KOLFIVEX-904889 format. One record per atom (N, C-alpha, C): residue in one letter; z, y, x. Coordinates in steps of 0.05 Angstrom, whole numbers, plus 5000, padded with zeros to 4 digits. Example, Ala and Ser with C-alpha at 12.3 -4.5 7.8 and 13.67 -1.06 7.14 Angstrom:
2
a515648865264a515649105246a515649345264s514249555257s514349795273s515750015258
//
This chain:
298
m738648623113m739348943116m742148853101k744549033119k746848983117k747549193089f750049073074f751149193046f753149443060r752249733050r753949853059r755050133041k755150043011k756650112993k758250132992i760350422982i763650352987i763750432959p766550342953p768150312926p767450612917v767950772901v767250972890v769251112865s770851272860s773551352844s771551392818i773251432796i771951512766i771451802773a773151912788a770952252779a768652232795d768052142820d765552132835d763852002817q764951762797q762351572794q760751812763i763352092749i762452162731i760152362752t761952492775t759552692789t756452592796l756352262805l753752152811l752352202785l753952102763l751752052739l750352332730k752152512735k751752862726k749452942734s748852802767s748352962788s744852792789r745152562771r742552372766r741052512737g742252662723g741352742697g742852702673l745052512676l746552382649l748352652636v748052702617v749352952602v752152802597f754553032599f757252902589f757653072568h758753052548h759253232527h763253272527d763752952537d767253002536d768252862559e767852982590e769352822618e770652642601a773552822599a776452682588a775452412583l773852372562l773252112540l771251882564a770552132581a768351912599a770551722622q772651922629q774251782650q775951602630a777051622605a778351372596a776751172594f774251252587f772151002581f771750762605l771050892626l770550822656l773350742669s775150792656s777650612665s777850312649t776450282626t776850022624t774349862618v771450022623v769249822623v767550012650s767349752666s766849912695s763650002696y763650212720y761850332719y759050132725y759149872736y757849752744y756549562718r758749492704r757249412681r756349592660l757549862661l755050032644l752750092663r752550052678r749550062698r747449942678a748449652665a746349602650a745249742623y746549892611y746150012593y744650312600t745050362621t744150742630t740950542640y741150332651y738050232671y735950342662p735450212632p732950322621p731950652614f733550812620f733051032623f733551172647q733051082660q732251122696q730551022709d729751212733d726951162745d728351012774n728750722765n729750492788n728650442817a725950542809a724150542834a724750812851n726250962839n726851172866n729951092872p731251012903p734150962913p735451142898d735151312881d737151562871d737551522840h735751352834h735951312800h736351532782p734551792784p735052002767p734851922733f735252042720f734651912690f732352062683i730451872670i727652042663i727252152634k729352092626k729552222592k731852312590p732652572578p734852652562p736952392548v739052312553v740352182542v743452282549s745652282540s747952282540s750152052546f751752142570f753751922566f755051722537e755151912517e757651892490e754951672482e752251722480e750551522470e749451332477i750751312510i750751032520i753150862516i755251022509i757350872497i757350762473d755450942458d754350822432d752150552433l751050582448l748850322454l750950042467y753550222478y755350002494y756749792471k757449942452k759149882431k757549742400f755149852405f752949682381f752549382396d752349392425d752049082435d754248912428d756649092437d759048822426d758948732393k758548952383k758148842352k755648632348l754148672356l751148492358l752448272374r753748222395r755047992406r756847812391l757948132375l760247932370l758747702346l756947922326l755247732297l754347522306v752447562333v750947252346v752746992350f755247152371f757446892376f758546732350n759446922329n760146762302n758746542286a754946782291a753746522269a752746262290l752646192319l752346142332l754645902334g757045942324g758645812320g758845622294q757745722266q757745602247q755145352257i752745422273i750745272280i752545002300e753445082316e753944842335e755944662326i757044732307i758944602290i757244382272a754744492261a753844312240a751444122249i750644192271i749044062290i750143822308r753043902310r754943652324r755443452304t756243622288t756843432257t755043252246q751743352252q750543132242q749142952265i750343012284i749142832310i750342522305i753742742307i756142492310i755542312278y754742412269y755242242239y752842092230h750842192246h747441942233h747141742258f748241772282f748841642300f750841462300a753041542293a754941272288a754841052263l753741272240l752641042225l750340812233g749740922245g746840822262g747040522284y748940642299y749540532317y752540462329g754340582316g756840532320g759040752334s761040662337s763240892341s762540992370h761440772390h760840832414h758240912427w756941002407w753640962414w752741172437h754141292441h753841552463h754441452491l755541142495l755241022511l753440832521r751340802498r749040542498r746740672519p746140522545p743840672558p741640572542e740240382525e737940332503e737440582493l738940742487l738440912460l737041162472y737141212501y736441342519y734141472533r732541632534r730141572553r730341562573n731641702592n731941712620n734241632631p734641502640p736641372658p738741492684m736541612693m738341852711m740042022697w738942132673w740042392671w742242322645f741741992630f744541932618f746241772638a746041752662a748841742675a750041992688n747942232690n750142432695n750742592672h749942592651h750542652620h753142532615l753042242617l755842102618l758242232641d757342202661d759442332676d760142612667s758742812669s759743032651s761843022636l760642822609l762442822594l764642712590q765442642616q767642372623q769242652634k768342822651k770043072668k770643192637e769243272620e770343492599e772843352580i771943032577i774342862566i777342912581d777042872604d779042892628d781343142621r778943282621r781043622620r781243692597s780343592577s781243602550s784643632544n785543802534n788243692527n788143792489e786243642481e786643602447e788443392450a790143402424a792243172418a790942932408f788842932402f787042752390f785742502412i785142672435i785342522453i787042422467e788742472473e791542442486e792642202474h792142152444h792941952422h791241722433y788341812428y787341562434y787741402459k788541562482k788641462503k791641302509e793341362501e796141362501e796241012468t793840972457t794340742434t791640582445y789840672453y787640442453y787240362481k786440152492k785240092516k782640002515d782139862488d779639672500d777939862473p774640042472p774340042500p776140332506a776440442539a778140602548a776640892539e773940902536e772741192523e773041222487p774041372485p773841582455p771841462444p771441522414p770041432408p767641702404c765241702387c763041882395c764842182381w765842152358w767142392343w769642512358m770642402370m772442532393m771542632423s769542452430s768242512451s766742752453l765942712438l762642932434l763643272413e766343182407e767843442394e768443622421v769143482439v769843682468v768643692479s766543562477s763543672497s763443982486s762644082515s759844382517s757644252497f756444562490f754244572463f752644532490g752144582515g750844562529g749844212537l752044142532l751543882545l751543662519l751943672491l751043582478l748343692466s746543862478s744443932474s743043742500k743543652515k741643512536k742243272530i744543142522i744842822511i742642772488f742443102469f741442932445f737943012454q737043202471q733843162483q733242962496n735042852512n735042522521n734542342505l735642262472l735342092463l733042042450k732441802450k729641662438k728941742421k726141842406k725541922374k726341622359c728041622339c729041452325c729141572299e729941422279e729841512240e732141612244e734441672268e737141872262e735742152267k734542112290k733842362305k731842592290v730242422273v728042502252v729942642238s731942392219s733842602188s735342762201i736142832228i737443052244i736143292234t733043212249t731743492248t730743602227r730343392207r729843472182r732043582160f734343562167f737343662166f736743882165f735443982184f735344342187f733244382183g731444322167g729244572157g726644442183l726044272195l724644282223l722743982209s721244032225s719243772213s718743642251d719343752271d718943762300d722143702312i721143442323i724243442333i724043612364t722043682375t722243852398t723744152394i723044242366i723244462363i725944502359l728144332350l730644342346l732644252380e730644112395e731544032425e731944382433n729444532426n728544692447n730044982430w731744912406w733645122388w735345082398m736444852408m739544812416m739244872448l737844892469l737944962492l737845252484c735945372472c736345612468c738845772468f740345652438f743145692425f745045692443s745545382464s747745332485s747045642505n744745622515n743745912536n745246152529l744946212501l745246492480l748846562480r750746272473r752646272472r754146222499n753546232520n754146242546n754146512550i751946692548i751746972552i755147112530c754347022510c756047142495c759147072498a759246892505a762946802520a763446912540h761547012556h762247142580h760947472573h761047492554h761247882540h758347942558g756347782562g753647862570g752448152553r751248272565r748748462551r746748252529l746148332502l744048192484l742748432487w743048702479w741548832463w738048862477n738548852499n735148872507n734348652530r736648472539r736148222550r733148042543r731647952569r730547752577r730747472571l731047342553l733447042553l731246862569v732646762583v730846432600v729346272585a731246152571a730846002551a728546132537k726146022521k724446162502k724546072483l724646122463l724845982433l721745892433k721945692413k719445572400k719545612374i717045692367i716745792343i714945622325p716145452303p715945312291p713445252277n711245152274n708345142256n708845132231h710244842223h710244742205h713044692195p714444952198p717944862183p717944752161v720544662145v720044552117v719944792101y721144982108y722245202092y720545482098p719545722090p718945962100p720446012124f718746052143f720346162168f719446432167l717246452188l715846762191l712946752187i713246982172i709147022173i708047102193n708847292204n708547442233n709247332257n708247092265n710146932274n709446942311q708047212314q707547322340q709347522352v711447272358v714147532376v714247422397y716047612406y716947502435y718747332442s717847102449s719746822450s721846892465n722447142486n724347172501n725847302500k726047412478k726547662465k729247582437l731847792434l732847692416l732447712383y730547742373y729247782344y729247492342a727147372361a726547102354a729146852352i730846962375i733346812359i735246842333l735147152334l736247182307l734647022282c732547002286c730546912267c730846622261s731446542283s732146232279s735146112269l736646302276l739946292263l740346352244c738646592233c738246612202c736846362185y735446252198y733646032173y735445812185l737045672195l738845502197l741445532184l743245802185l745045832163l743745842146k741545892127k740945952093k740045652085i741245462106i741145182104i743745032105i746045102126i747645022134i750545192107q749045462102q751045552076q749645772072p748745702041p746445792034p747046102023n749946192026n751246372014n751546542034n751046462048n753146662079n751146972077d752247132095d752247412089d750447512117v749947432143v748747452165v746947582159k744747532144k742347692142k743147942140d744648002122d745348212116d746848362137q748848232148q749848372173q747848472193v746348282196v743848422220v743248672211i741348592180i740148902171i742049042182g743849152173g746249362168g746949432198l747149192219l747949312245l745049412257m742549342244m740149452266m739749712251g740749762230g740550092215g742250322235t745050212244t746350322265t744750312295c743050172300c741350152331c741750402340p742550492365p742650652374p740250792394l738751042391l736851122408l734150942404v734050842383v731450742366v730250522387h733150302394h731850122408h731549922402e730149822372e729349592358e726849472377k725449542391k723549452403k724449382430e726449422440e727249262462e728649082454m729248992431m730148712427m728348452414g725448662417g723448432398g722348462383f724148612358f723248742326f720648752318p719348672315p715948842305p716149032275a714449242287a714949362258a714349222223g716349352220g715549162180g717548952181w719648852201w720448602203w723048552181k723248662164k724848692150k723448652115e720548612122e718948522101e719248222096e718548102117e719447852120e720347652106s720147472089s721547342066s723947252073l723747142104l726347042117l728247282111w728047522115w729947782118w731547872089k729047792066k729147912039k732247762022
//
């Protein structure tokens, strides 16, 4: 099939949406909004309210452009909240990995192949890490290169500080089970190493979505979150949740932040923001009925 769609002016975009059944209360507002948020980007927010099997994509329930804007702005706030929470957790996990393995195996433990399960993954990850070090313009990396020649690579507390969270997740997963890996897992209130490995993978994927301003509110996540059966602290009584929806991730973020920063207010921010959820779409994010009664959220 040959692609035949042509660019459409903002005025024609509004006309098209009106013909499909979207209600406009203020077309000047719509013009201004579509000048800064593209029609195609907004399509992700109108999609659930349309019959997408029909090539004309008619709206199947009454909804206004202003309500779609509210949903878009809600998602923007949600993404910022999640991104900030992920940042705190990423820093804590990075710190724990560097600290425990440096004490146990020295400043350049990340270069020791005997610590890893899969030699091919180790080589690939080391190559990726080197590229990230070479791209870095951090002053401490430049200082090391100018000052030290042996070893040529910076120590773990420099090298892993400039690695992406996704690469750090892969490195941690490939490390063999050892006392240090168990200690890191226990620090974060988990008794199963594979749970922390999975959470790091999920967090890194979610961070990438947030960093690229991707939609969160009704997204089905590719990396499915594992629910711990025996967490160190209370997690969820009703653990029958959708592992590929946002609620599961929010629960894990809240759980870890209670350990990292006991007086954090992320839980209150989530509850407050969900109280403003437009079009009553908590279910689209995987929130079960009575979720605020869980001890995790009290």
